[in-house]
C-alpha positions as CSV (number, residue, x, y, z in Angstrom):
1,M,0.1,0.1,0.0
2,T,1.2,3.4,-0.8
3,G,0.4,6.9,0.4
4,M,-0.2,5.5,4.0
5,T,2.1,5.5,7.1
6,A,1.6,3.9,10.3
7,E,1.7,6.1,13.3
8,V,4.6,5.4,15.3
9,M,4.5,6.4,19.1
10,T,7.4,7.6,20.8
11,P,8.9,5.5,23.8
12,K,7.4,8.5,25.9
13,E,3.9,8.3,24.3
14,V,4.1,4.5,24.8
15,E,4.8,5.0,28.4
16,T,1.9,7.6,28.8
17,A,-0.6,5.2,27.1
18,K,0.5,2.4,29.5
19,E,0.0,4.6,32.4
20,A,-3.3,5.8,31.4
21,A,-4.4,2.3,30.7
22,I,-3.7,1.3,34.2
23,A,-4.3,4.4,35.9
24,P,-7.0,4.1,38.7
25,K,-10.4,5.3,37.8
26,F,-10.9,6.9,41.1
27,V,-8.2,8.4,43.3
28,T,-9.4,9.6,46.9
29,K,-7.1,11.1,49.4
30,G,-7.8,12.2,52.9
31,V,-11.8,12.1,52.6
32,D,-13.6,13.2,55.8
33,V,-17.4,13.3,56.0
34,Y,-19.4,14.9,58.4
35,Y,-23.1,14.9,59.2
36,A,-23.6,18.0,61.1
37,E,-20.9,17.5,63.9
38,K,-20.8,13.8,63.9
39,Q,-17.8,12.5,61.8
40,A,-18.7,9.4,59.6
41,L,-15.4,9.1,57.7
42,T,-11.9,10.0,59.0
43,N,-9.0,10.3,56.3
44,V,-10.0,7.8,53.9
45,S,-7.5,7.3,51.1
46,L,-8.5,4.6,48.6
47,D,-7.7,4.1,44.7
48,I,-10.4,2.5,42.7
49,E,-8.9,0.4,40.1
50,T,-10.1,0.6,36.4
51,N,-12.1,-2.3,35.2
52,Q,-11.9,-4.2,38.6
53,V,-14.5,-5.0,41.2
54,T,-13.8,-3.3,44.5
55,S,-15.7,-4.6,47.6
56,L,-16.2,-2.5,50.8
57,I,-16.8,-4.6,53.7
58,G,-17.2,-4.0,57.4
59,P,-19.7,-3.9,60.2
60,S,-23.1,-2.1,60.2
61,G,-22.6,1.8,60.5
62,C,-18.8,1.6,59.6
63,G,-18.8,4.1,56.6
64,K,-19.1,1.9,53.6
65,S,-22.2,3.3,52.2
66,T,-21.2,6.8,53.2
67,Y,-17.9,6.3,51.3
68,L,-19.6,5.2,48.2
69,R,-22.3,7.9,48.1
70,C,-19.1,10.4,47.9
71,L,-18.1,8.9,44.6
72,N,-21.3,10.2,42.7
73,R,-21.9,13.1,45.2
74,M,-25.3,11.6,46.5
75,N,-24.4,13.1,49.9
76,D,-25.1,16.4,48.3
77,T,-28.8,15.6,48.8
78,I,-28.3,15.5,52.6
79,D,-28.2,19.2,53.9
80,I,-26.2,18.6,57.0
81,C,-23.5,16.5,55.3
82,R,-20.1,17.9,54.2
83,V,-17.4,16.2,52.4
84,M,-13.7,17.1,52.7
85,G,-10.7,15.8,50.7
86,D,-9.8,15.0,47.3
87,I,-12.0,12.8,45.1
88,L,-10.6,12.5,41.6
89,L,-12.3,10.7,38.7
90,D,-9.9,10.2,35.7
91,G,-7.9,12.9,37.4
92,A,-10.7,15.5,37.6
93,D,-12.1,16.8,41.0
94,I,-15.5,15.8,41.3
95,Y,-16.2,18.5,43.8
96,S,-15.1,21.4,41.9
97,R,-17.4,24.1,40.9
98,E,-17.1,23.3,37.3
99,M,-18.3,19.7,37.9
100,D,-21.6,19.1,36.2
101,V,-23.3,16.7,38.7
102,V,-25.9,15.6,36.4
103,H,-23.3,14.4,34.0
104,L,-21.4,12.8,37.0
105,R,-24.1,10.7,37.9
106,A,-24.6,9.6,34.3
107,R,-20.8,8.7,34.2
108,V,-21.2,7.1,37.9
109,G,-24.1,5.1,38.0
110,M,-25.6,3.7,41.0
111,V,-27.8,0.3,42.0
112,F,-29.2,0.5,45.5
113,Q,-30.2,-2.1,48.2
114,K,-33.7,-2.4,47.4
115,P,-34.7,-2.7,43.6
116,N,-36.2,0.6,42.5
117,P,-37.5,0.4,39.0
118,F,-39.7,3.6,37.9
119,P,-43.6,2.9,37.8
120,K,-43.1,2.7,34.1
121,S,-42.8,-0.1,31.4
122,I,-39.7,-2.1,31.2
123,Y,-38.8,-0.4,28.0
124,E,-39.3,3.2,29.5
125,N,-37.4,2.1,32.6
126,V,-34.3,1.6,30.3
127,C,-34.7,4.4,27.8
128,Y,-35.5,7.0,30.4
129,G,-31.6,7.9,30.9
130,P,-30.7,8.0,27.2
131,K,-33.8,10.2,26.5
132,I,-33.0,12.7,29.1
133,H,-29.3,13.0,28.6
134,G,-29.7,13.1,24.9
135,I,-27.7,10.0,24.0
136,A,-30.2,8.5,21.4
137,K,-30.9,10.7,18.3
138,N,-34.0,8.7,17.1
139,K,-36.3,5.8,18.0
140,A,-34.2,3.2,16.3
141,E,-31.2,4.2,18.4
142,L,-33.3,4.3,21.4
143,D,-34.6,0.8,20.6
144,D,-30.9,-0.4,20.1
145,I,-29.7,1.0,23.6
146,V,-32.6,-1.0,25.3
147,H,-31.9,-3.9,23.9
148,T,-28.1,-3.9,24.3
149,S,-28.5,-2.7,27.9
150,L,-31.0,-5.5,28.6
151,Q,-28.6,-8.0,27.3
152,K,-25.8,-6.6,29.2
153,A,-28.0,-7.1,32.4
154,G,-28.8,-10.6,31.4
155,L,-32.5,-9.7,31.2
156,W,-33.4,-9.7,27.5
157,N,-34.4,-13.1,26.9
158,E,-36.8,-13.0,30.0
159,V,-38.5,-9.8,29.0
160,K,-38.4,-9.3,25.3
161,D,-42.0,-10.2,24.7
162,R,-42.9,-8.1,27.7
163,M,-41.4,-4.7,27.0
164,H,-44.5,-2.7,27.6
165,E,-45.6,-4.3,30.9
166,P,-44.8,-2.5,34.1
167,G,-41.1,-3.0,35.7
168,T,-42.6,-3.2,38.9
169,G,-44.2,-6.6,37.9
170,L,-40.9,-8.3,37.6
171,S,-39.4,-10.6,40.3
172,G,-37.2,-9.0,42.9
173,G,-34.0,-10.3,40.9
174,Q,-35.4,-9.3,37.6
175,Q,-36.2,-5.9,39.1
176,Q,-32.6,-5.5,40.4
177,R,-31.3,-6.6,36.7
178,L,-33.6,-3.9,35.2
179,C,-32.1,-1.3,37.5
180,I,-28.6,-2.4,36.4
181,A,-29.7,-2.3,32.8
182,R,-31.1,1.2,33.5
183,A,-27.6,2.3,34.9
184,V,-25.8,0.8,31.9
185,A,-28.1,2.5,29.4
186,V,-26.5,6.1,30.0
187,Q,-23.0,4.4,29.1
188,P,-21.5,5.0,32.5
189,D,-17.6,4.5,33.4
190,V,-18.3,3.2,36.9
191,I,-21.3,1.2,38.5
192,L,-21.7,1.7,42.3
193,M,-23.6,-0.9,44.1
194,D,-25.1,-0.6,47.6
195,E,-25.6,-4.2,48.9
196,P,-27.5,-5.1,45.6
197,C,-28.2,-8.7,46.6
198,S,-29.5,-8.1,50.3
199,A,-33.3,-8.3,49.2
200,L,-32.8,-11.3,47.0
201,D,-32.9,-15.1,47.3
202,P,-29.8,-17.1,46.8
203,I,-30.9,-17.9,42.8
204,A,-31.3,-14.2,42.2
205,T,-28.1,-13.5,44.0
206,A,-26.0,-16.0,42.0
207,K,-27.3,-14.2,38.7
208,I,-26.3,-10.8,39.8
209,E,-22.9,-12.1,41.0
210,E,-22.2,-13.7,37.6
211,L,-23.4,-10.4,35.8
212,I,-21.1,-8.5,37.9
213,D,-18.1,-10.6,36.5
214,E,-19.3,-9.9,33.1
215,L,-19.8,-6.2,33.6
216,R,-16.3,-5.5,34.9
217,V,-14.9,-6.1,31.4
218,N,-16.4,-2.8,30.3
219,Y,-17.0,-1.1,33.8
220,T,-15.3,-0.3,37.1
221,I,-17.5,-1.7,39.8
222,V,-17.6,-0.5,43.6
223,I,-19.7,-2.9,45.5
224,V,-20.7,-2.4,49.1
225,T,-21.7,-5.9,50.8
226,H,-22.4,-7.5,54.1
227,S,-21.5,-10.5,52.9
228,M,-17.8,-11.6,53.2
229,Q,-18.5,-14.6,50.9
230,Q,-19.8,-12.4,48.2
231,A,-17.0,-9.9,48.4
232,A,-14.4,-12.8,48.2
233,R,-16.5,-14.3,45.0
234,V,-17.0,-11.2,42.9
235,S,-14.2,-8.8,43.8
236,Q,-10.4,-8.5,42.9
237,R,-9.9,-5.8,45.7
238,T,-11.3,-5.3,49.0
239,G,-11.4,-2.5,51.6
240,F,-12.3,-3.1,55.2
241,F,-13.9,-0.2,56.9
242,H,-14.2,0.1,60.8
243,L,-15.4,3.0,62.7
244,G,-15.3,5.4,59.7
245,E,-11.8,4.6,59.0
246,L,-10.3,2.6,56.1
247,V,-8.5,0.0,58.1
248,E,-6.9,-2.0,55.2
249,V,-7.3,-2.3,51.4
250,G,-5.4,-4.9,49.3
251,E,-6.0,-7.8,46.8
252,T,-9.3,-9.7,47.8
253,E,-7.3,-13.0,48.2
254,Q,-4.7,-11.3,50.4
255,I,-7.3,-9.5,52.5
256,F,-9.1,-12.9,53.5
257,T,-6.3,-15.1,54.0
258,N,-3.5,-12.9,55.2
259,P,-4.9,-9.4,56.4
260,K,-2.0,-7.1,58.0
261,D,-4.3,-5.5,60.8
262,E,-5.6,-7.4,63.4
263,R,-8.8,-5.6,63.2
264,T,-9.4,-7.1,59.9
265,Q,-8.2,-10.4,60.9
266,G,-10.8,-10.2,63.8
267,Y,-13.6,-9.2,61.5
268,I,-13.1,-11.9,59.1
269,T,-13.0,-14.6,61.7
270,G,-16.0,-13.5,63.2
271,R,-14.8,-12.2,66.5
272,F,-16.7,-8.7,66.2
273,G,-19.1,-7.3,63.5
């Protein structure tokens, strides 16, 4: 072939590309959170690695969900809440005045503890986000997004003939997968999950866990879970919170088999929590 030259990257460009590929999706440093005068998080520093599942474990009330809600500024909805420290998404400060919170929450989707489909059809549940964010230019594009999102959530084959039935008519596990499809539909970078299986039976839980493993190929996932077994099954990294502090974070296998802090060891072995 003539007239075409392959672009050759300089060694520095290659190194920069490598760093970008493995850079953490979120970098959080020295995060303190207060509800009025009560401190809920103290000096939490944690990197969330790209295209991995990070589990947050610890006793009830230890700050796991508070930390999770910092990552998409859900704590902004609580008047008495103050968040301090640095929280960077792909290097950008998500608490800067220039940050568009609506855009942030599209990039950082959230799936809650209790399935919460809108009181609309299955189709409308999934297309709602792409509509309001202007992601689809026409009905054909919208149909494609709905189809793809439901496939990614492992739900398409179960609902393809029921698209105009209410989402609230699905089983609990199906509703949670619908909520995952709704989160995926706006093309996020990150999916936050706050105890997504706590209201589900073991079979539905297994489906969600299988789905999490598939989704991490394309998304960075942070999951708060009260189940250490679930954390061990689904995540590559685990952070242990206790009394508002991040006690320890590391590869999941290391945290569960060889924790460095005696508090982590005590929680994992059931001595407290």
